[in-house]
C-alpha positions as CSV (number, residue, x, y, z in Angstrom):
1,M,59.9,-4.5,-5.0
2,A,60.2,-5.0,-8.6
3,A,62.0,-7.9,-10.2
4,T,65.7,-8.0,-9.9
5,G,66.6,-11.1,-11.5
6,K,68.3,-11.8,-14.7
7,V,66.4,-10.9,-17.9
8,L,65.3,-14.1,-19.5
9,G,63.2,-12.7,-22.6
10,T,60.7,-10.5,-24.0
11,V,57.0,-10.7,-24.5
12,T,56.0,-10.8,-28.2
13,S,52.3,-11.8,-28.0
14,V,49.6,-12.0,-25.3
15,V,45.8,-13.4,-25.6
16,G,43.6,-12.8,-22.6
17,E,45.6,-12.0,-19.6
18,A,49.2,-12.8,-18.6
19,K,50.8,-11.9,-15.2
20,A,54.4,-12.0,-13.8
21,T,54.6,-12.0,-10.0
22,A,58.1,-11.2,-8.3
23,A,59.7,-12.8,-5.3
24,D,58.3,-10.0,-3.1
25,G,54.6,-10.4,-4.3
26,T,54.8,-7.4,-6.8
27,V,52.3,-8.4,-9.9
28,R,52.9,-7.0,-13.2
29,I,50.2,-7.3,-16.3
30,L,52.3,-8.4,-19.1
31,Q,51.9,-6.7,-22.4
32,V,54.1,-7.0,-25.8
33,G,57.3,-5.4,-25.4
34,D,57.7,-6.1,-21.6
35,L,60.8,-8.3,-20.0
36,V,60.6,-11.1,-17.9
37,F,63.1,-12.2,-15.3
38,A,64.4,-15.2,-13.4
39,D,62.7,-16.1,-10.2
40,E,59.2,-14.6,-11.5
41,V,56.1,-16.8,-11.8
42,L,54.3,-16.6,-14.7
43,T,50.5,-17.2,-14.9
44,T,48.0,-17.0,-17.8
45,S,44.1,-16.8,-17.6
46,A,42.0,-19.8,-18.5
47,A,41.7,-18.8,-22.3
48,G,44.9,-16.8,-22.2
49,S,48.2,-17.5,-23.9
50,I,51.6,-15.9,-24.1
51,N,54.9,-16.0,-26.3
52,I,58.3,-15.0,-25.0
53,A,61.4,-14.3,-27.1
54,L,64.3,-15.9,-25.0
55,E,67.6,-14.4,-24.7
56,S,69.1,-17.7,-26.0
57,G,67.2,-17.1,-29.1
58,K,64.6,-19.5,-28.2
59,T,61.0,-19.3,-27.7
60,L,58.8,-19.9,-24.8
61,D,55.0,-20.5,-25.3
62,C,52.6,-20.7,-22.4
63,G,48.7,-21.6,-23.0
64,G,45.9,-21.3,-20.7
65,D,46.1,-21.6,-17.0
66,T,49.6,-21.5,-16.7
67,D,51.5,-21.2,-13.5
68,L,55.3,-21.5,-14.2
69,T,58.2,-20.3,-12.3
70,L,61.0,-18.9,-14.2
71,H,64.6,-19.8,-13.8
72,D,67.7,-18.7,-15.6
73,S,68.2,-22.3,-16.4
74,I,65.6,-22.4,-19.0
75,L,68.1,-20.5,-21.1
76,A,70.3,-23.7,-21.5
77,V,67.3,-25.8,-22.4
78,G,68.3,-27.6,-25.9
79,A,72.0,-26.1,-25.7
80,A,74.8,-28.1,-27.2
81,P,77.1,-29.6,-24.6
82,A,80.5,-27.5,-24.0
83,A,83.9,-29.0,-25.2
84,P,85.7,-30.8,-22.4
85,T,88.9,-29.2,-20.9
86,G,92.4,-30.5,-21.5
87,D,92.2,-32.3,-17.8
88,V,88.8,-33.5,-18.6
89,A,90.2,-35.0,-22.2
90,S,93.2,-36.8,-20.5
91,L,91.0,-38.2,-17.6
92,Q,88.5,-39.6,-20.3
93,A,91.3,-41.0,-22.2
94,A,92.8,-42.9,-19.4
95,I,89.3,-44.4,-18.5
96,A,88.9,-45.4,-22.1
97,A,92.3,-47.3,-21.6
98,G,90.9,-49.2,-18.5
99,A,92.7,-47.1,-15.9
100,D,90.8,-46.3,-12.7
101,P,90.0,-42.7,-12.5
102,T,90.1,-42.8,-8.6
103,K,93.8,-43.8,-8.7
104,I,95.2,-41.4,-11.3
105,A,93.1,-38.4,-10.9
106,E,94.5,-35.4,-9.2
107,A,93.5,-34.9,-5.7
108,T,90.4,-33.0,-4.9
109,A,89.7,-30.0,-2.7
110,A,88.1,-32.3,-0.3
111,G,90.8,-34.9,-0.1
112,G,91.7,-36.0,-3.5
113,A,92.1,-39.2,-5.5
114,P,94.8,-41.7,-3.8
115,A,97.1,-41.2,-6.4
116,A,97.7,-38.0,-5.7
117,G,98.4,-38.9,-1.9
118,G,94.7,-38.4,-1.0
119,G,93.2,-40.7,1.5
120,L,90.4,-43.1,0.8
121,D,88.4,-41.6,3.5
122,G,88.5,-38.1,2.1
123,G,84.7,-38.5,1.2
124,G,83.8,-37.5,-2.2
125,G,81.1,-39.6,-4.1
126,T,81.4,-41.6,-7.0
127,P,79.5,-39.8,-9.9
128,V,77.0,-41.8,-11.8
129,I,76.8,-41.0,-15.5
130,I,73.3,-41.3,-17.0
131,D,73.2,-41.5,-20.8
132,Q,69.9,-41.5,-22.9
133,V,69.9,-45.2,-24.2
134,N,67.9,-44.5,-27.3
135,T,67.1,-41.1,-29.3
136,S,63.7,-39.8,-29.2
137,G,60.9,-41.4,-31.3
138,V,57.0,-41.7,-31.9
139,V,55.3,-43.6,-29.4
140,T,52.5,-45.7,-30.8
141,S,49.7,-47.9,-29.3
142,G,50.2,-50.8,-31.8
143,F,46.7,-50.4,-33.2
144,P,44.6,-48.0,-35.5
145,T,43.4,-45.0,-33.4
146,E,41.8,-43.2,-36.4
147,G,38.1,-42.2,-36.2
148,G,35.6,-44.0,-38.3
149,E,33.9,-42.6,-41.2
150,I,30.3,-41.8,-41.6
151,A,28.7,-41.0,-45.1
152,F,25.6,-39.0,-45.3
153,T,23.6,-38.9,-48.4
154,S,23.4,-35.6,-50.3
155,P,20.0,-33.7,-49.2
156,E,17.7,-32.6,-52.0
157,F,16.4,-29.2,-51.7
158,Q,12.8,-28.2,-52.3
159,L,12.2,-24.6,-53.3
160,L,9.3,-23.2,-51.5
161,P,6.6,-21.2,-53.6
162,I,7.6,-17.1,-53.5
163,V,4.7,-15.5,-51.6
164,E,4.3,-12.1,-53.3
165,V,3.3,-9.3,-51.1
166,P,0.1,-7.9,-52.0
167,P,0.1,-4.2,-53.7
168,V,-0.6,-1.0,-51.8
169,V,-3.7,1.0,-53.1
170,S,-3.9,4.7,-52.6
171,V,-6.0,7.5,-54.3
172,S,-5.2,10.9,-55.6
173,V,-7.5,13.6,-57.4
174,Q,-6.8,14.8,-60.8
175,V,-8.3,17.7,-62.2
176,A,-8.0,20.3,-65.1
177,V,-6.1,23.4,-64.3
178,D,-8.3,26.4,-65.0
179,V,-6.8,29.3,-66.8
180,G,-8.8,32.4,-66.4
181,T,-9.6,35.1,-64.2
182,T,-9.9,35.0,-60.5
183,P,-13.4,34.4,-59.2
184,G,-15.2,37.7,-58.9
185,E,-13.3,39.5,-61.6
186,G,-14.9,38.3,-64.6
187,P,-15.7,35.3,-66.7
188,V,-13.6,32.1,-66.1
189,T,-12.2,30.3,-69.1
190,V,-10.9,26.9,-69.8
191,P,-8.2,26.0,-72.2
192,T,-8.8,23.6,-75.1
193,H,-6.0,21.3,-73.9
194,P,-6.0,22.0,-69.9
195,A,-2.8,20.7,-68.1
196,Q,-3.5,18.0,-65.4
197,I,-2.4,18.0,-61.8
198,S,-2.7,15.0,-59.3
199,A,-2.6,15.6,-55.5
200,G,-4.3,14.6,-52.3
201,S,-6.2,18.0,-52.0
202,V,-6.9,20.3,-54.9
203,P,-9.3,23.4,-55.5
204,L,-11.5,23.6,-58.5
205,I,-13.4,26.6,-59.7
206,E,-17.1,25.6,-60.2
207,G,-18.2,27.7,-63.1
208,T,-21.4,28.7,-64.6
209,D,-24.2,27.1,-66.6
210,G,-23.4,27.3,-70.6
211,E,-19.5,27.0,-69.9
212,T,-17.3,24.0,-70.5
213,S,-18.2,21.1,-68.4
214,R,-16.2,20.2,-65.5
215,T,-15.2,16.9,-64.0
216,V,-13.0,15.5,-61.2
217,D,-11.0,12.3,-61.6
218,F,-10.3,10.3,-58.6
219,V,-7.4,7.9,-59.5
220,I,-7.3,4.8,-57.4
221,R,-4.2,3.3,-57.9
222,L,-1.5,0.3,-57.0
223,D,1.8,1.0,-56.1
224,K,2.7,-1.9,-58.4
225,V,1.5,-4.5,-60.8
226,F,0.0,-7.7,-59.3
227,D,-1.2,-10.7,-60.9
228,Q,-4.6,-11.1,-59.1
229,D,-7.4,-8.7,-59.7
230,V,-7.8,-6.1,-56.7
231,T,-11.0,-4.8,-55.8
232,V,-11.7,-1.8,-53.4
233,T,-14.8,0.2,-52.3
234,Y,-15.3,4.0,-52.3
235,H,-17.4,6.6,-51.1
236,I,-18.0,10.1,-52.3
237,V,-18.8,12.1,-48.9
238,S,-19.6,15.8,-48.4
239,G,-16.8,17.6,-46.5
240,P,-13.4,16.6,-45.6
241,A,-13.0,13.0,-44.9
242,D,-13.6,12.1,-41.3
243,A,-12.9,8.6,-39.8
244,S,-16.0,9.4,-37.5
245,Q,-18.4,10.2,-40.4
246,N,-20.9,7.6,-41.4
247,I,-20.1,7.0,-45.1
248,D,-23.3,5.2,-45.5
249,A,-25.6,8.3,-44.7
250,A,-27.7,9.6,-47.7
251,Q,-25.8,12.3,-49.4
252,T,-27.2,15.6,-50.6
253,P,-24.6,17.3,-52.7
254,S,-25.2,20.5,-54.5
255,D,-22.3,21.1,-56.5
256,Y,-21.3,17.6,-57.5
257,N,-23.1,14.5,-58.7
258,G,-22.3,11.0,-60.1
259,Q,-21.9,7.5,-58.8
260,L,-21.2,8.4,-55.2
261,T,-20.6,4.9,-54.1
262,G,-19.3,1.7,-55.5
263,T,-16.6,-1.1,-55.5
264,V,-14.3,-1.1,-58.5
265,T,-11.9,-3.8,-59.7
266,I,-8.3,-3.4,-60.9
267,P,-7.8,-6.2,-63.2
268,A,-4.4,-8.1,-62.8
269,G,-1.6,-6.6,-64.8
270,Q,-3.2,-3.1,-64.2
271,T,-2.5,-0.4,-61.5
272,E,-5.3,2.2,-61.7
273,F,-8.9,2.9,-62.0
274,I,-10.5,6.3,-62.3
275,V,-13.9,7.5,-60.7
276,T,-15.2,10.5,-62.5
277,V,-17.5,13.0,-60.5
278,N,-19.1,15.8,-62.3
279,I,-19.3,19.5,-61.0
280,V,-22.7,20.8,-61.3
281,Q,-22.3,24.6,-62.3
282,D,-24.8,27.1,-61.6
283,H,-25.1,31.0,-61.0
284,L,-25.8,30.9,-57.3
285,V,-23.5,32.8,-54.8
286,E,-22.6,30.3,-52.1
287,N,-20.0,29.1,-49.9
288,N,-17.0,26.9,-51.2
289,E,-18.0,23.3,-50.8
290,N,-15.6,20.5,-50.0
291,F,-16.0,16.6,-51.0
292,S,-13.9,13.8,-50.5
293,I,-13.5,10.1,-51.8
294,V,-12.7,7.5,-49.0
295,L,-11.3,4.1,-49.6
296,S,-12.3,1.1,-47.8
297,D,-12.7,-3.0,-47.9
298,P,-9.8,-3.9,-50.2
299,V,-9.4,-7.4,-51.4
300,N,-5.9,-8.5,-52.7
301,A,-4.3,-5.2,-51.4
302,T,-3.9,-3.1,-48.5
303,I,-4.9,0.6,-48.2
304,D,-1.9,3.2,-47.9
305,P,-3.2,5.2,-44.6
306,N,-1.4,8.1,-45.8
307,A,-3.3,8.1,-48.9
308,S,-6.8,6.7,-48.4
309,T,-8.5,9.8,-49.1
310,A,-8.6,12.9,-51.2
311,V,-10.1,15.9,-51.1
312,V,-11.6,18.6,-53.6
313,T,-12.8,22.2,-52.8
314,I,-15.1,23.9,-55.3
315,L,-14.7,27.5,-55.4
316,D,-17.6,29.3,-56.0
317,D,-17.0,32.1,-58.8
318,D,-20.6,33.4,-58.9
319,T,-21.3,36.9,-57.9
320,A,-24.8,39.0,-57.3
321,P,-25.2,42.1,-59.3
322,V,-24.4,45.5,-57.8
323,A,-26.4,48.6,-58.8
324,H,-24.6,52.1,-58.6
325,A,-26.4,55.3,-58.2
326,D,-27.4,57.4,-61.3
327,T,-27.7,61.1,-61.7
328,N,-29.5,63.3,-64.5
329,W,-31.2,66.9,-64.7
330,A,-34.1,68.9,-65.9
331,Q,-34.6,72.7,-65.9
332,E,-37.6,74.8,-65.1
333,D,-39.1,76.4,-68.2
334,A,-36.4,75.0,-70.3
335,Q,-35.4,71.3,-70.2
336,L,-38.8,69.4,-69.1
337,T,-37.5,65.8,-69.6
338,A,-34.5,63.8,-68.8
339,T,-33.3,60.3,-70.4
340,G,-30.8,57.4,-69.5
341,N,-30.4,54.1,-68.5
342,V,-29.8,53.0,-65.0
343,V,-28.1,49.6,-65.9
344,A,-26.0,50.3,-68.9
345,G,-25.2,53.6,-67.9
346,Q,-24.3,57.0,-69.8
347,D,-23.0,60.4,-69.5
348,N,-25.7,62.9,-69.0
349,T,-23.9,66.2,-68.2
350,A,-24.2,67.8,-71.8
351,G,-26.2,71.1,-71.4
352,A,-26.5,71.2,-67.7
353,P,-26.4,74.7,-66.2
354,S,-23.5,73.2,-63.9
355,G,-22.2,70.2,-62.6
356,T,-21.6,66.6,-63.8
357,F,-24.4,63.8,-64.4
358,A,-23.9,60.3,-65.3
359,D,-25.9,56.8,-65.2
360,T,-23.2,54.5,-63.8
361,Q,-23.4,51.0,-65.1
362,D,-24.6,48.2,-62.7
363,T,-22.3,45.4,-62.6
364,D,-22.3,41.7,-62.2
365,A,-18.6,40.3,-62.1
366,D,-19.5,36.7,-63.3
367,G,-20.9,38.2,-66.6
368,D,-24.6,38.3,-65.8
369,V,-26.5,41.0,-67.1
370,P,-28.7,42.8,-64.6
371,H,-32.3,43.6,-65.3
372,V,-34.6,46.0,-63.5
373,T,-37.5,44.4,-61.5
374,T,-39.1,47.8,-60.4
375,V,-40.6,48.8,-63.6
376,G,-43.5,51.2,-64.2
377,T,-44.3,54.8,-63.9
378,F,-43.6,56.4,-60.6
379,Q,-44.6,59.7,-59.3
380,G,-41.9,62.1,-57.8
381,S,-42.0,65.2,-55.9
382,Y,-41.6,67.3,-58.8
383,G,-42.0,65.2,-61.9
384,S,-42.8,61.5,-62.7
385,L,-40.4,58.5,-64.0
386,A,-41.2,56.0,-66.3
387,L,-38.5,53.0,-65.8
388,N,-38.2,49.9,-68.0
389,A,-36.5,46.6,-67.5
390,D,-33.4,47.0,-69.7
391,G,-32.7,50.3,-67.5
392,T,-34.0,52.8,-69.9
393,Y,-36.2,55.9,-68.3
394,T,-37.6,59.0,-69.1
395,Y,-38.2,61.9,-66.3
396,T,-41.2,64.5,-67.0
397,L,-40.6,67.6,-65.0
398,N,-44.0,68.9,-63.6
399,N,-43.3,72.6,-64.8
400,G,-46.2,73.8,-63.3
401,N,-45.4,72.9,-59.7
402,A,-45.2,75.9,-57.5
403,A,-41.9,74.8,-55.9
404,V,-40.4,74.2,-59.5
405,Q,-41.6,77.7,-60.7
406,G,-40.5,79.2,-57.3
407,L,-36.9,78.5,-58.4
408,D,-34.5,81.1,-59.7
409,T,-31.3,81.1,-61.4
410,G,-28.7,79.2,-59.2
411,E,-31.5,77.4,-57.2
412,T,-32.2,73.7,-57.5
413,L,-34.3,71.0,-56.3
414,T,-33.8,67.1,-56.3
415,D,-36.3,64.2,-57.3
416,T,-35.0,60.8,-56.1
417,F,-36.2,57.5,-57.3
418,N,-35.2,54.1,-55.9
419,Y,-34.8,51.1,-58.2
420,T,-33.8,47.5,-57.9
421,V,-31.9,45.3,-60.3
422,S,-31.4,41.3,-60.5
423,D,-29.7,38.6,-62.4
424,G,-32.7,36.4,-61.8
425,V,-30.9,34.1,-59.5
426,N,-29.1,36.0,-56.6
427,T,-29.8,38.5,-54.1
428,P,-31.1,41.7,-55.9
429,S,-29.3,45.2,-55.4
430,S,-31.0,48.3,-55.0
431,S,-29.7,52.0,-55.9
432,S,-31.2,55.3,-56.6
433,L,-31.7,57.7,-59.6
434,S,-31.4,61.6,-58.7
435,V,-32.6,64.2,-60.9
436,T,-31.3,67.6,-60.0
437,I,-34.1,70.4,-61.4
438,F,-32.4,73.7,-62.2
439,G,-34.1,77.0,-61.5
440,T,-34.7,80.1,-64.2
441,N,-35.2,83.8,-63.6
442,D,-39.3,84.1,-63.9
443,T,-40.8,87.0,-65.5
444,P,-42.5,89.0,-62.9
445,T,-46.5,90.2,-63.0
446,I,-48.5,93.1,-62.0
447,T,-52.3,93.0,-61.7
448,V,-55.1,95.0,-60.7
449,V,-56.8,93.4,-57.7
450,S,-60.0,92.3,-58.5
451,G,-62.9,94.8,-57.4
452,A,-60.6,97.5,-57.4
453,E,-61.6,99.2,-60.4
454,G,-62.9,102.8,-59.9
455,T,-64.7,105.5,-62.0
456,V,-64.1,109.3,-61.6
457,N,-66.5,111.9,-62.7
458,E,-65.6,115.0,-64.6
459,A,-68.3,116.9,-62.8
460,A,-66.2,117.1,-59.6
461,L,-63.3,119.4,-61.4
462,A,-63.1,122.8,-60.8
463,S,-64.8,123.6,-64.4
464,G,-67.2,120.9,-63.6
465,S,-70.9,120.8,-62.6
466,N,-70.2,119.8,-59.3
467,P,-66.6,120.9,-58.2
468,A,-67.6,120.5,-54.3
469,S,-67.9,116.5,-54.7
470,N,-64.6,114.3,-54.6
471,A,-65.7,112.5,-57.8
472,E,-62.4,113.2,-59.3
473,F,-60.8,110.7,-56.9
474,V,-60.9,107.0,-56.8
475,T,-58.6,104.4,-54.8
476,G,-57.5,101.0,-55.6
477,S,-54.8,98.6,-55.4
478,F,-52.6,96.3,-57.8
479,M,-50.5,93.2,-57.0
480,V,-46.8,92.7,-57.9
481,A,-45.9,89.0,-58.2
482,D,-42.6,86.8,-59.0
483,T,-42.7,83.1,-58.7
484,D,-39.0,83.5,-58.0
485,G,-40.0,85.6,-55.1
486,L,-40.5,89.4,-54.5
487,D,-37.0,89.7,-53.7
488,D,-36.5,89.0,-57.4
489,V,-38.6,92.1,-58.4
490,Q,-36.3,95.1,-59.1
491,S,-38.9,97.9,-60.1
492,V,-42.4,99.0,-61.3
493,T,-43.0,100.8,-64.5
494,I,-46.3,102.9,-65.0
495,N,-47.0,104.6,-68.3
496,G,-43.5,104.4,-69.0
497,H,-42.2,106.1,-65.7
498,T,-40.0,103.4,-63.9
499,V,-39.7,103.5,-60.2
500,A,-37.4,101.1,-57.8
501,I,-39.3,99.0,-55.9
502,G,-37.9,100.2,-52.7
503,S,-39.1,103.7,-53.5
504,L,-42.5,102.8,-54.8
505,V,-44.4,104.3,-51.9
506,G,-45.2,108.0,-52.5
507,A,-44.2,107.7,-56.0
508,T,-46.7,109.3,-58.6
509,F,-47.3,108.3,-62.0
510,D,-48.8,110.7,-64.6
511,G,-51.6,109.5,-67.1
512,S,-53.3,111.2,-69.9
513,A,-55.9,112.6,-67.8
514,G,-54.7,112.1,-64.3
515,T,-52.3,110.9,-61.8
516,I,-51.7,107.8,-59.7
517,T,-50.1,108.2,-56.2
518,V,-49.0,105.0,-54.5
519,N,-50.0,105.3,-50.9
520,S,-48.4,101.7,-49.4
521,F,-46.7,98.7,-50.7
522,A,-46.5,95.3,-48.6
523,N,-46.2,91.8,-49.4
524,G,-46.8,92.5,-53.1
525,I,-49.9,94.6,-52.8
526,A,-49.8,98.3,-53.7
527,N,-52.6,100.6,-52.5
528,F,-52.9,103.8,-54.7
529,T,-54.9,106.8,-55.3
530,Y,-56.1,108.1,-58.5
531,E,-57.2,112.0,-59.3
532,L,-58.6,113.2,-62.2
533,K,-56.7,116.2,-63.5
534,H,-58.7,117.3,-66.3
535,A,-61.7,116.3,-68.7
536,A,-61.2,113.7,-71.1
537,R,-61.7,114.4,-74.7
538,A,-65.1,113.1,-75.2
539,R,-65.7,110.5,-78.1
540,S,-69.3,110.0,-77.5
541,R,-72.0,111.4,-75.3
542,T,-70.6,108.8,-72.7
543,T,-68.0,110.0,-70.3
544,P,-64.8,108.1,-71.1
545,T,-62.9,106.2,-68.4
546,G,-58.9,106.9,-67.5
547,V,-56.6,104.0,-68.5
548,Q,-53.2,103.7,-67.3
549,T,-50.5,101.2,-68.4
550,V,-48.7,99.2,-65.8
551,S,-45.6,96.9,-65.8
552,V,-42.9,95.7,-63.7
553,G,-39.3,95.2,-64.2
554,W,-36.6,92.4,-62.7
């Protein structure tokens, strides 16, 4: 059960652990503000303490390992004595006058004093009054108890030398920023005062011969000024830096040169050293190339593991030439030559019966001028081509070629020539020149077949000397031709009489002395019969031969 005794005070501070145990064994852990009661046992831990403000206005302090039973009498400790009552005062005065208090005092409840009629055997003890002889004072031992003094000399401090931490060495790459067109789109230009960039990995345009030279600066740098010389070894290696790479292996760079290995010294008081590598410019189309600088073996410094290498990528800006197809034209019996330039290019359309024609300029994006490597005179199917190194050419049509002469209006043939250009360095490029040959409407011809000539005799006429003979008839043939094809022949005219080619068979043509009758016509060959109708007027004694004029139309 909880404490029920009189309240003795209030806890004002607690250090460590303090407990109050009631008569029934109930234990309370005391905290500031808790009340303590009479008949409780107060205990503290070994390093604990507790302060209690008592109801009497006094303070109770208990240190470590306290085990104290609390009574209400603790409130009277140190209190002033109470003033005596009236009976007590008179008794004290009688005693002071020499009277015996046992004889003059009133009888007690137990029997009383004799003066009051009480018996001597009534019991009651004689009180013993114990007064403090002296007031409290300081107890001394009678001899000095202070501790002795020990004197120490003042220490002298010796300053140790300051050990300076060695600097950290790192490397970065510094190049000029190229300002120009993207590789593959034209010549690259570099400004007069290019900006500088510095980083652990940078790209650099390779460039071509004749342009501004290019360099790469690797900056080996300390992170602070040092009072001693710092040395470090560097190696320029092909490809990205690789810890497994043998940096002493022979290098065979293609796009860079310079001192590819060495040991540099950064003097005391300075913070950097620059290693310069030259970029080898060329015209070759090649892959981009990487190379790195690797630091090792530092003296009076350590290498920053995050900046012990720097990488440069050389971007190839070279391109191969590209040849483009070219076209031109010629025409049967009219335009027998065609000229142009397969490298420089030009428009060739003017005068062409139809279509558009042009020589397309061959290109090389890095500015190289291509030239023709297949120079000379070449025979085509319908003509010849004379081609020069600068790309100029002349095509001459073989106008006597049967296929050419067989072209009609609207019909064409094509003569094609392959050629190759080069920039002198990279892979050549090939293309072709195609010449379109236009036809014309050729004039048809008609000729008497050799050996078909004949002779008639007036004697066979009715009025002649031998009318029974058939000497007034003769047969023969003539040939109709057109290089554009017989389907191009529309008609035949004999002695001014025109007959459509489809009506030629059975047609008759009158001459001055007789008549021609066409008996058949196939594949351009017409078979005919000539009949002498009357005697020709004699110019001499020799009998004349009849002559007919023949022509064809188209």
